[in-house]
KOLMAR-681388 format. One line per field, with one value per atom (N, C-alpha, C): residue number from 1; x, y, z. Coordinates in nm, 2 decimals, decimal comma. Atoms other than C-alpha are relative to their C-alpha. Last residue first. Layout:
<rs>
k <- c(NUM:...)
c1 <- c(X:...)
c2 <- c(Y:...)
c3 <- c(Z:...)
</rs>
This chain:
<rs>
k <- c(258:258:258:257:257:257:256:256:256:255:255:255:254:254:254:253:253:253:252:252:252:251:251:251:250:250:250:249:249:249:248:248:248:247:247:247:246:246:246:245:245:245:244:244:244:243:243:243:242:242:242:241:241:241:240:240:240:239:239:239:238:238:238:237:237:237:236:236:236:235:235:235:234:234:234:233:233:233:232:232:232:231:231:231:230:230:230:229:229:229:228:228:228:227:227:227:226:226:226:225:225:225:224:224:224:223:223:223:222:222:222:221:221:221:220:220:220:219:219:219:218:218:218:217:217:217:216:216:216:215:215:215:214:214:214:213:213:213:212:212:212:211:211:211:210:210:210:209:209:209:208:208:208:207:207:207:206:206:206:205:205:205:204:204:204:203:203:203:202:202:202:201:201:201:200:200:200:199:199:199:198:198:198:197:197:197:196:196:196:195:195:195:194:194:194:193:193:193:192:192:192:191:191:191:190:190:190:189:189:189:188:188:188:187:187:187:186:186:186:185:185:185:184:184:184:183:183:183:182:182:182:181:181:181:180:180:180:179:179:179:178:178:178:177:177:177:176:176:176:175:175:175:174:174:174:173:173:173:172:172:172:171:171:171:170:170:170:169:169:169:168:168:168:167:167:167:166:166:166:165:165:165:164:164:164:163:163:163:162:162:162:161:161:161:160:160:160:159:159:159:158:158:158:157:157:157:156:156:156:155:155:155:154:154:154:153:153:153:152:152:152:151:151:151:150:150:150:149:149:149:148:148:148:147:147:147:146:146:146:145:145:145:144:144:144:143:143:143:142:142:142:141:141:141:140:140:140:139:139:139:138:138:138:137:137:137:136:136:136:135:135:135:134:134:134:133:133:133:132:132:132:131:131:131:130:130:130:129:129:129:128:128:128:127:127:127:126:126:126:125:125:125:124:124:124:123:123:123:122:122:122:121:121:121:120:120:120:119:119:119:118:118:118:117:117:117:116:116:116:115:115:115:114:114:114:113:113:113:112:112:112:111:111:111:110:110:110:109:109:109:108:108:108:107:107:107:106:106:106:105:105:105:104:104:104:103:103:103:102:102:102:101:101:101:100:100:100:99:99:99:98:98:98:97:97:97:96:96:96:95:95:95:94:94:94:93:93:93:92:92:92:91:91:91:90:90:90:89:89:89:88:88:88:87:87:87:86:86:86:85:85:85:84:84:84:83:83:83:82:82:82:81:81:81:80:80:80:79:79:79:78:78:78:77:77:77:76:76:76:75:75:75:74:74:74:73:73:73:72:72:72:71:71:71:70:70:70:69:69:69:68:68:68:67:67:67:66:66:66:65:65:65:64:64:64:63:63:63:62:62:62:61:61:61:60:60:60:59:59:59:58:58:58:57:57:57:56:56:56:55:55:55:54:54:54:53:53:53:52:52:52:51:51:51:50:50:50:49:49:49:48:48:48:47:47:47:46:46:46:45:45:45:44:44:44:43:43:43:42:42:42:41:41:41:40:40:40:39:39:39:38:38:38:37:37:37:36:36:36:35:35:35:34:34:34:33:33:33:32:32:32:31:31:31:30:30:30:29:29:29:28:28:28:27:27:27:26:26:26:25:25:25:24:24:24:23:23:23:22:22:22:21:21:21:20:20:20:19:19:19:18:18:18:17:17:17:16:16:16:15:15:15:14:14:14:13:13:13:12:12:12:11:11:11:10:10:10:9:9:9:8:8:8:7:7:7:6:6:6:5:5:5:4:4:4:3:3:3:2:2:2:1:1:1)
c1 <- c(0,06:-2,10:-0,11:-0,10:-1,88:-0,07:0,08:-2,17:0,11:0,13:-2,10:-0,05:-0,06:-1,74:-0,14:-0,07:-1,87:0,06:0,10:-2,11:0,03:0,09:-1,88:-0,09:-0,04:-1,61:-0,10:-0,09:-1,80:0,05:0,04:-2,09:0,09:0,15:-2,03:-0,06:0,06:-1,67:-0,14:-0,06:-1,64:-0,03:0,09:-1,87:0,05:0,15:-1,69:-0,08:-0,04:-1,37:-0,11:0,01:-1,51:0,04:0,18:-1,63:-0,01:0,07:-1,27:-0,15:-0,04:-1,11:-0,05:0,09:-1,34:0,08:0,11:-1,23:-0,11:0,04:-0,89:-0,14:-0,04:-0,72:-0,09:0,04:-0,90:0,04:0,17:-0,82:-0,05:0,05:-0,46:-0,15:-0,04:-0,41:-0,02:0,09:-0,60:0,04:0,14:-0,41:-0,09:0,01:-0,10:-0,13:-0,02:-0,20:0,02:0,14:-0,33:0,01:0,07:0,02:-0,12:-0,08:0,17:-0,06:0,04:-0,09:0,06:0,13:-0,02:-0,07:0,00:0,33:-0,12:-0,06:0,27:0,01:0,09:0,27:0,07:0,10:0,45:-0,11:0,14:0,62:-0,12:0,00:0,94:-0,10:0,10:0,92:-0,01:-0,07:1,03:-0,06:0,06:0,82:0,09:-0,12:1,06:-0,06:-0,09:0,84:0,11:0,07:0,54:0,09:0,04:0,73:-0,02:-0,12:0,88:-0,02:-0,02:0,52:0,13:0,09:0,40:0,07:-0,06:0,70:-0,06:-0,11:0,61:0,08:0,00:0,30:0,12:-0,04:0,40:-0,01:-0,11:0,22:0,03:-0,12:0,00:0,10:-0,01:-0,32:0,10:0,00:-0,21:-0,03:-0,13:-0,06:-0,02:-0,09:-0,40:0,13:0,10:-0,61:0,08:-0,06:-0,36:-0,07:-0,15:-0,44:0,05:0,01:-0,82:0,12:0,06:-0,83:0,06:-0,08:-0,64:-0,03:-0,10:-0,88:0,11:0,00:-1,12:0,08:0,07:-0,96:-0,04:0,02:-0,84:-0,07:0,03:-0,84:-0,05:-0,12:-0,82:0,04:0,02:-1,17:0,11:0,07:-1,13:-0,02:-0,08:-0,87:-0,06:-0,07:-1,12:0,11:0,10:-1,36:0,09:0,04:-1,09:-0,09:-0,13:-0,98:-0,03:0,02:-1,37:0,14:-0,11:-1,35:-0,02:0,07:-1,67:0,18:-0,07:-1,50:-0,08:-0,06:-1,75:0,06:0,14:-1,84:0,13:-0,01:-1,66:-0,13:0,11:-1,56:-0,03:-0,04:-1,31:-0,12:0,14:-1,43:0,03:0,11:-1,13:-0,14:-0,05:-0,84:-0,13:0,07:-1,06:0,06:0,11:-1,02:-0,04:0,01:-0,63:-0,15:-0,02:-0,66:-0,04:0,08:-0,67:0,04:0,02:-0,53:-0,05:-0,15:-0,43:0,04:-0,05:-0,74:0,13:0,08:-0,92:-0,01:0,09:-0,69:-0,11:-0,01:-0,46:-0,09:0,10:-0,48:-0,08:-0,03:-0,12:-0,14:0,04:-0,07:-0,05:0,07:0,01:-0,10:-0,01:0,11:-0,07:0,08:0,04:0,05:-0,06:0,19:-0,08:0,08:0,07:0,06:-0,07:0,25:-0,05:-0,03:0,04:0,06:0,04:-0,03:0,08:0,09:-0,10:-0,01:0,12:0,08:-0,12:0,06:0,42:-0,17:-0,05:0,45:-0,06:0,01:0,29:0,09:-0,13:0,39:-0,07:-0,01:0,06:0,12:-0,08:0,06:0,01:-0,05:-0,21:0,11:-0,12:-0,28:0,01:-0,15:-0,44:0,10:-0,07:-0,72:0,16:0,05:-0,83:0,07:-0,08:-0,72:-0,10:-0,04:-0,86:0,10:0,08:-1,03:0,05:-0,10:-0,74:-0,13:0,12:-0,95:0,06:-0,08:-0,58:-0,13:-0,04:-0,75:0,05:0,10:-0,98:0,09:0,08:-0,69:-0,13:-0,06:-0,45:-0,10:-0,03:-0,71:0,07:0,15:-0,75:-0,02:0,02:-0,38:-0,12:-0,10:-0,32:-0,05:0,07:-0,64:0,05:0,07:-0,39:-0,11:-0,01:-0,11:-0,11:0,01:-0,17:-0,01:0,15:-0,24:0,00:0,00:0,13:-0,16:-0,09:0,09:0,05:-0,11:-0,21:0,09:-0,06:-0,43:0,11:0,03:-0,62:0,05:-0,13:-0,62:-0,04:0,03:-0,82:0,09:0,13:-0,86:-0,02:-0,01:-0,51:-0,16:-0,07:-0,47:0,02:0,08:-0,71:0,06:0,09:-0,51:-0,11:0,13:-0,19:-0,13:0,14:0,04:-0,05:0,11:0,42:-0,11:0,08:0,75:-0,13:0,01:0,95:-0,07:0,02:0,90:-0,05:0,10:1,00:0,03:-0,08:1,14:-0,10:0,05:0,94:0,09:-0,06:1,10:-0,06:0,02:0,93:0,03:0,10:1,07:-0,04:0,06:1,29:-0,11:-0,11:1,45:0,00:-0,04:1,13:0,13:-0,10:1,07:0,02:0,02:0,72:0,14:0,03:0,81:-0,01:0,10:0,79:-0,05:-0,02:1,15:-0,13:0,01:1,09:0,01:0,13:1,03:-0,04:0,13:1,31:-0,14:0,08:1,59:-0,15:0,00:1,89:-0,09:-0,02:1,76:0,05:0,10:1,63:0,00:0,09:1,94:-0,08:-0,10:2,13:-0,06:0,05:1,79:0,13:-0,05:1,92:-0,06:-0,01:1,71:0,04:-0,05:1,72:0,03:-0,12:1,53:0,03:0,03:1,26:0,14:-0,12:1,29:-0,07:0,03:1,05:0,13:-0,11:1,09:-0,02:-0,14:0,79:0,09:0,00:0,47:0,16:-0,09:0,40:0,00:0,11:0,26:0,09:-0,10:0,51:-0,12:0,09:0,28:0,03:0,02:0,56:-0,09:-0,11:0,64:0,00:0,00:0,28:0,11:0,14:0,26:0,03:-0,06:0,61:-0,10:-0,11:0,46:0,06:0,08:0,12:0,11:0,06:0,32:-0,05:-0,08:0,53:-0,05:-0,08:0,31:0,07:0,11:0,04:0,08:0,02:0,34:-0,09:-0,13:0,40:0,02:-0,05:0,06:0,13:0,00:-0,06:0,08:-0,10:0,00:0,01:0,02:-0,21:0,13:0,13:-0,34:0,05:0,10:0,05:-0,13:0,07:0,30:-0,11:0,12:0,52:-0,04:0,00:0,70:-0,07:0,11:0,68:0,06:0,01:0,96:-0,13:0,13:0,90:0,04:0,11:1,25:-0,10:0,10:1,49:-0,10:0,13:1,82:-0,11:0,02:2,17:-0,16:-0,03:2,24:-0,03:-0,13:2,33:0,00:-0,10:1,97:0,13:-0,08:1,75:0,10:-0,14:1,46:0,08:-0,12:1,09:0,13:-0,12:0,89:0,08:-0,11:0,56:0,08:-0,13:0,34:0,10:-0,11:0,08:0,09:-0,02:-0,17:0,05:0,06:-0,14:-0,02:0,15:0,06:-0,02:0,07:0,49:-0,18:0,14:0,72:-0,09:0,14:1,02:-0,11:0,08:1,38:-0,14:0,14:1,61:-0,05:0,10:1,92:-0,13:-0,13:2,21:-0,08:-0,01:2,00:0,10:0,02:2,15:-0,07:0,02:2,15:-0,04:0,14:2,36:-0,03)
c2 <- c(0,09:-2,38:-0,07:0,09:-2,23:-0,13:0,07:-1,99:-0,13:0,04:-1,82:-0,10:0,12:-1,76:-0,10:0,14:-1,56:-0,10:0,09:-1,37:-0,08:0,08:-1,28:-0,06:0,09:-1,12:-0,11:0,07:-0,91:-0,16:0,01:-0,70:-0,12:0,02:-0,76:-0,04:0,13:-0,75:-0,06:0,11:-0,47:-0,15:0,00:-0,25:-0,12:0,11:-0,35:-0,01:0,11:-0,23:-0,07:0,11:0,05:-0,12:-0,01:0,22:-0,09:0,07:0,13:-0,04:0,14:0,32:-0,15:0,05:0,62:-0,12:-0,02:0,80:-0,09:0,04:0,70:0,03:0,10:0,61:-0,03:0,16:0,80:-0,10:0,03:1,14:-0,11:0,02:1,04:0,01:0,12:0,96:-0,02:0,12:1,24:-0,11:-0,04:1,51:-0,11:0,01:1,38:-0,01:0,17:1,37:-0,06:0,08:1,71:-0,16:-0,04:1,88:-0,11:0,11:1,71:0,02:0,15:1,90:-0,12:0,06:2,23:-0,12:0,01:2,19:-0,02:-0,15:2,14:-0,01:0,00:1,82:0,12:-0,12:1,86:0,00:0,10:1,55:0,12:0,02:1,78:-0,08:-0,13:1,89:-0,04:-0,07:1,50:0,12:-0,04:1,33:0,08:0,07:1,26:0,01:-0,10:1,50:-0,07:-0,11:1,26:0,09:0,08:0,95:0,15:0,00:1,21:-0,06:-0,11:1,31:-0,04:-0,03:0,97:0,13:0,13:0,84:0,06:-0,05:1,16:-0,06:-0,10:1,05:0,06:-0,13:0,73:0,11:-0,02:0,42:0,19:0,00:0,30:0,05:-0,07:0,32:0,08:-0,13:0,14:0,12:-0,03:-0,15:0,13:-0,04:-0,15:0,04:-0,12:-0,19:0,08:-0,09:-0,45:0,13:-0,02:-0,65:0,09:-0,07:-0,59:0,04:-0,12:-0,72:0,10:-0,08:-1,02:0,14:-0,07:-1,10:0,05:-0,12:-1,18:0,09:-0,01:-1,54:0,19:0,10:-1,73:0,04:-0,06:-1,51:-0,09:0,08:-1,72:0,06:0,15:-1,66:-0,06:0,00:-1,26:-0,17:-0,03:-1,25:-0,04:0,10:-1,34:-0,02:0,11:-1,10:-0,13:0,01:-0,83:-0,10:0,04:-0,91:-0,01:0,14:-0,90:-0,06:0,08:-0,54:-0,15:0,11:-0,31:-0,05:0,01:-0,11:-0,09:0,18:-0,09:0,02:0,11:0,29:-0,12:0,11:0,62:-0,10:0,09:0,83:-0,09:0,11:1,08:-0,10:0,04:1,42:-0,14:-0,01:1,59:-0,07:0,09:1,45:0,02:0,12:1,58:-0,07:0,02:1,93:-0,13:-0,02:1,92:-0,04:-0,11:1,79:-0,01:-0,09:1,43:0,12:-0,17:1,33:0,06:-0,05:0,94:0,13:-0,03:0,89:0,01:0,02:0,80:0,02:-0,17:0,89:0,00:0,01:0,55:0,17:-0,09:0,55:-0,02:-0,09:0,44:0,09:-0,08:0,19:0,14:-0,10:-0,07:0,05:-0,09:-0,40:0,10:-0,10:-0,65:0,07:-0,18:-0,96:0,10:-0,13:-1,31:0,13:-0,14:-1,65:0,10:-0,10:-1,93:0,11:-0,12:-2,29:0,12:-0,11:-2,51:0,09:0,06:-2,85:0,14:0,16:-2,69:0,02:0,12:-2,30:-0,15:0,14:-2,08:-0,07:0,11:-1,71:-0,15:0,16:-1,48:-0,06:0,11:-1,11:-0,11:0,10:-0,87:-0,08:-0,08:-0,53:-0,10:-0,01:-0,73:0,08:0,10:-0,85:0,00:0,11:-0,53:-0,12:0,09:-0,29:-0,13:0,08:0,00:-0,10:0,03:0,19:-0,10:0,06:0,26:-0,07:0,01:0,46:-0,04:-0,10:0,50:0,03:-0,11:0,34:0,11:-0,06:0,11:0,14:-0,02:-0,05:0,11:-0,11:-0,04:0,05:-0,12:-0,27:0,11:-0,06:-0,48:0,13:-0,09:-0,54:0,06:-0,15:-0,59:0,08:-0,12:-0,84:0,10:-0,05:-1,04:0,10:-0,08:-1,10:0,08:-0,10:-1,38:0,12:-0,02:-1,57:0,13:-0,14:-1,55:0,05:0,04:-1,94:0,15:-0,09:-1,86:-0,01:-0,08:-2,14:0,10:0,09:-2,35:0,03:-0,02:-2,07:-0,06:0,07:-2,15:0,05:0,05:-1,96:-0,04:0,11:-1,75:-0,05:0,16:-1,53:-0,09:0,04:-1,26:-0,10:0,05:-1,25:-0,03:-0,09:-1,15:-0,06:-0,02:-1,42:0,10:-0,03:-1,43:0,02:0,11:-1,59:-0,01:0,08:-1,28:-0,10:0,12:-1,01:-0,10:0,10:-0,68:-0,13:0,11:-0,45:-0,10:0,13:-0,13:-0,10:0,16:0,21:-0,09:0,10:0,59:-0,18:0,09:0,83:-0,09:0,16:1,13:-0,05:0,03:1,43:-0,15:-0,03:1,46:-0,05:0,07:1,39:0,12:-0,09:1,37:0,01:-0,04:1,11:0,14:-0,08:1,13:0,03:-0,14:0,99:0,11:-0,16:0,74:0,12:0,02:0,45:0,10:-0,07:0,60:-0,06:0,10:0,49:0,09:0,10:0,69:-0,11:-0,03:1,02:-0,12:0,02:0,85:0,07:0,17:0,76:0,01:0,05:1,13:-0,17:-0,03:1,28:-0,10:-0,12:1,11:0,03:0,03:0,88:0,13:-0,14:0,97:-0,09:0,05:0,66:0,10:-0,09:0,66:0,00:-0,12:0,34:0,08:-0,13:0,01:0,13:-0,12:-0,35:0,11:0,05:-0,56:0,13:-0,06:-0,55:-0,03:0,02:-0,81:0,07:0,05:-0,63:-0,03:0,15:-0,56:-0,10:0,08:-0,27:-0,17:-0,04:-0,03:-0,11:0,04:-0,16:-0,01:0,14:-0,11:-0,06:0,06:0,25:-0,15:-0,02:0,30:-0,04:0,09:0,15:0,04:0,13:0,37:-0,10:-0,01:0,70:-0,14:0,00:0,62:-0,01:0,14:0,48:0,03:0,05:0,82:-0,17:0,00:1,03:-0,09:0,05:0,87:0,02:0,19:0,83:-0,02:0,06:1,22:-0,17:-0,07:1,39:-0,06:0,11:1,14:0,02:0,13:1,35:-0,07:-0,09:1,49:-0,07:-0,03:1,23:0,09:-0,10:1,13:0,05:-0,17:0,83:0,05:-0,08:0,46:0,17:-0,13:0,23:0,07:-0,07:-0,13:0,11:-0,09:-0,26:0,07:-0,06:-0,55:0,10:0,06:-0,65:0,10:0,14:-0,65:0,00:0,07:-0,34:-0,17:0,02:-0,11:-0,10:-0,10:-0,10:-0,07:0,03:-0,29:0,12:-0,06:-0,11:-0,04:0,11:-0,24:0,03:0,03:0,08:-0,11:0,05:0,21:-0,08:-0,03:0,48:-0,06:-0,07:0,42:0,03:-0,16:0,36:0,05:-0,08:-0,03:0,16:-0,03:-0,27:0,09:0,10:-0,24:0,06:-0,07:-0,07:-0,10:-0,02:-0,27:0,07:0,12:-0,35:0,00:0,04:-0,07:-0,13:0,05:-0,12:0,00:0,05:0,06:-0,06:0,06:0,27:-0,04:-0,07:0,41:-0,11:0,09:0,31:0,06:-0,03:0,51:-0,08)
c3 <- c(-0,10:1,13:-0,04:-0,03:0,84:0,09:0,08:0,74:0,00:-0,10:1,08:-0,13:-0,07:0,94:0,09:0,08:0,63:0,11:0,10:0,84:-0,08:-0,08:1,13:-0,12:-0,05:0,89:0,09:0,10:0,65:0,06:0,12:0,81:-0,09:0,01:1,18:-0,16:-0,08:1,18:-0,03:0,08:0,92:0,06:0,13:1,11:-0,08:-0,05:1,45:-0,12:-0,03:1,26:0,07:0,13:1,11:0,00:0,04:1,46:-0,15:-0,07:1,62:-0,07:0,04:1,30:0,09:0,14:1,33:0,02:-0,02:1,68:-0,10:-0,10:1,73:0,00:-0,12:1,46:0,10:0,06:1,19:0,15:-0,01:1,41:-0,03:-0,10:1,42:0,05:-0,04:1,06:0,15:0,04:0,95:0,06:-0,08:1,16:-0,04:-0,12:1,02:0,11:0,00:0,68:0,12:0,02:0,74:-0,02:-0,15:0,89:-0,04:-0,06:0,54:0,14:0,04:0,35:0,08:-0,04:0,50:-0,03:-0,11:0,43:0,07:-0,08:0,07:0,16:-0,10:-0,09:0,09:-0,04:-0,43:0,09:0,04:-0,51:0,06:0,15:-0,54:-0,04:0,06:-0,19:-0,15:0,06:-0,11:-0,06:0,14:0,13:-0,06:0,09:0,45:-0,15:0,03:0,67:-0,10:0,09:0,63:-0,02:0,16:0,79:-0,09:0,07:1,06:-0,12:0,03:1,16:-0,08:0,10:1,18:-0,07:0,11:1,40:-0,08:0,03:1,64:-0,12:0,07:1,69:-0,08:-0,04:1,83:-0,15:0,06:1,73:0,02:-0,08:2,00:-0,07:-0,08:1,81:0,09:0,09:1,52:0,08:0,08:1,73:-0,05:-0,08:1,93:-0,03:-0,01:1,62:0,15:0,11:1,53:0,01:-0,03:1,82:-0,08:-0,08:1,78:0,06:0,06:1,46:0,09:0,05:1,55:-0,03:-0,09:1,85:-0,10:0,00:1,59:0,06:-0,15:1,54:-0,02:-0,08:1,26:0,11:-0,12:0,96:0,13:-0,07:0,67:0,08:0,03:0,52:0,09:-0,16:0,63:0,01:-0,13:0,34:0,15:0,02:0,08:0,10:-0,03:0,19:-0,02:-0,13:0,19:0,07:-0,07:-0,15:0,16:-0,01:-0,28:0,09:0,03:-0,16:0,03:0,10:-0,11:-0,04:0,13:0,18:-0,09:0,03:0,48:-0,11:0,05:0,54:0,00:-0,12:0,71:-0,04:0,00:0,39:0,11:0,03:0,39:0,04:0,00:0,46:-0,06:-0,08:0,61:-0,01:-0,11:0,38:0,15:-0,02:0,12:0,08:-0,08:0,22:-0,05:-0,18:0,17:0,06:-0,06:-0,19:0,16:-0,14:-0,30:0,03:0,01:-0,64:0,10:0,00:-0,62:-0,04:0,12:-0,41:-0,05:0,08:-0,11:-0,13:0,01:0,14:-0,10:-0,15:0,02:-0,02:-0,02:-0,35:0,13:0,08:-0,44:0,01:-0,06:-0,19:-0,06:0,02:-0,43:0,08:0,11:-0,32:-0,04:0,03:-0,03:-0,04:-0,02:-0,01:-0,08:0,11:0,01:0,06:-0,06:0,06:-0,10:0,07:-0,07:0,11:-0,05:0,00:-0,05:0,05:-0,28:0,12:-0,02:-0,09:-0,05:0,02:-0,10:0,02:-0,06:-0,19:-0,01:0,00:-0,47:0,10:0,07:-0,46:0,07:-0,08:-0,42:-0,07:0,09:-0,51:0,11:-0,09:-0,36:-0,10:-0,10:-0,55:0,13:0,07:-0,84:0,07:0,04:-0,65:-0,08:0,08:-0,54:0,02:-0,03:-0,24:-0,10:0,11:-0,41:0,02:0,05:-0,15:-0,11:0,12:0,07:-0,05:0,11:0,35:-0,14:0,12:0,55:-0,08:-0,05:0,86:-0,12:-0,03:0,67:0,07:0,09:0,47:0,02:0,05:0,77:-0,12:-0,09:0,93:-0,05:0,03:0,63:0,13:0,10:0,62:-0,03:-0,02:1,00:-0,15:-0,04:0,96:0,00:0,09:0,72:0,06:0,03:0,90:-0,08:-0,09:1,08:-0,03:-0,07:0,78:0,12:-0,06:0,66:0,03:-0,14:0,54:0,11:0,00:0,32:0,10:-0,08:0,22:0,02:-0,11:0,01:0,11:-0,15:-0,22:0,08:-0,15:-0,56:0,08:0,00:-0,91:0,15:-0,06:-0,90:0,01:0,07:-1,15:0,05:0,10:-1,02:-0,09:-0,02:-0,71:-0,06:-0,11:-0,83:0,03:0,07:-0,93:0,06:-0,04:-0,82:-0,09:0,01:-0,96:0,11:0,14:-0,89:0,04:-0,04:-0,60:-0,13:0,06:-0,72:0,05:0,05:-0,47:-0,06:-0,07:-0,43:-0,08:0,03:-0,57:0,13:-0,10:-0,53:-0,04:-0,01:-0,71:0,07:-0,09:-0,66:-0,03:-0,02:-0,91:0,06:-0,13:-1,08:0,11:-0,07:-1,41:0,14:-0,03:-1,60:0,13:-0,12:-1,80:0,08:-0,02:-2,16:0,15:0,05:-2,22:0,02:-0,11:-2,00:-0,07:-0,12:-2,24:0,09:0,07:-2,48:0,04:0,02:-2,22:-0,04:0,05:-2,23:-0,03:0,10:-2,09:-0,12:0,06:-1,82:-0,16:0,06:-1,73:-0,08:0,10:-1,77:-0,01:0,09:-1,59:-0,12:0,08:-1,29:-0,13:0,10:-1,04:-0,12:0,10:-0,70:-0,12:0,07:-0,50:-0,13:0,10:-0,22:-0,06:-0,05:-0,08:-0,08:0,06:-0,08:0,07:-0,02:0,06:-0,10:0,07:-0,05:0,06:0,06:0,22:-0,09:0,12:0,41:-0,11:0,12:0,72:-0,11:0,03:1,01:-0,08:-0,06:1,16:-0,04:-0,15:1,14:0,04:-0,03:0,75:0,16:0,01:0,67:0,06:-0,13:0,83:-0,02:-0,12:0,58:0,13:-0,03:0,28:0,16:-0,02:0,34:0,00:-0,13:0,36:0,02:-0,14:0,09:0,12:0,00:-0,15:0,11:-0,07:-0,06:-0,02:-0,15:-0,14:0,09:-0,04:-0,48:0,14:0,01:-0,60:0,07:-0,17:-0,48:0,03:-0,07:-0,82:0,16:-0,12:-1,02:0,13:0,01:-1,27:0,11:-0,01:-1,40:0,01:0,12:-1,35:0,05:0,02:-1,09:-0,12:0,00:-1,15:0,03:0,07:-1,02:0,03:-0,03:-1,01:-0,05:0,09:-0,95:0,03:-0,07:-0,86:-0,09:0,07:-0,97:0,11:-0,03:-0,75:-0,11:0,09:-0,84:0,00:-0,11:-0,55:-0,11:-0,07:-0,81:0,08:-0,05:-0,96:0,02:-0,11:-1,21:0,05:0,02:-1,33:0,08:-0,05:-1,41:-0,01:0,09:-1,48:0,10:-0,09:-1,31:-0,12:0,03:-1,47:0,08:-0,09:-1,22:-0,08:0,03:-1,50:0,11:-0,13:-1,50:-0,07:-0,01:-1,67:0,08:-0,06:-1,64:-0,06:-0,06:-1,87:0,05:0,05:-1,90:0,09:0,05:-1,79:-0,10:0,01:-1,78:-0,06:0,09:-1,61:-0,02:0,09:-1,38:-0,13:0,08:-1,13:-0,10:0,14:-0,85:-0,11:0,11:-0,49:-0,07:0,08:-0,29:-0,10)
</rs>
């Protein structure tokens, strides 16, 4: 069992995230449950699992059990709304977020970028900002990209059952999507990821959702609604959104190169 052994620091942002070292010797970004942001942890879990299935560059993550015995010894965790389970993702060192990099000449894992865009549209993630990607510089100014922070999929970090039935169907305003579009070399990449999304077994989606801990306060009805939303959006909505993104964002960008 993975257990925390040393507290490092509180991280910036509104998601109540802390850097903690675990008994595997690695540092993890741990997000704790907090009132007003009730769906942050379920969103992170669902978004992470779907990203992993699609082979996207998301840091390894898992649900962790952090005891009151540990938090009671850390002043920075004294006021957290403690539930038994929290969401922990592996800390990727030596990275900058998209705001901190002024110029990107190349992204070495560019073949995954269309998948990130498609996942964001499938899950209605309107928070793919430059702060929610990590870039690690390699040789000759090339960067490895990771996607982080799926806290606001399904439109928000505190959605209700009814919200899932009324998610917007629109082109997302995302400078990060525009950045990534410049490194996607072929429209076929979008089609390939759409096919992968549409052939994902429903039983796997149900299993992912069923693993959401009870103390994250997602009702049985809400869990069913998550799966229904995933199935409905991938079949009837995502293809339309892909066409709109290609027409309004991807194609105009690449037309300027000619």
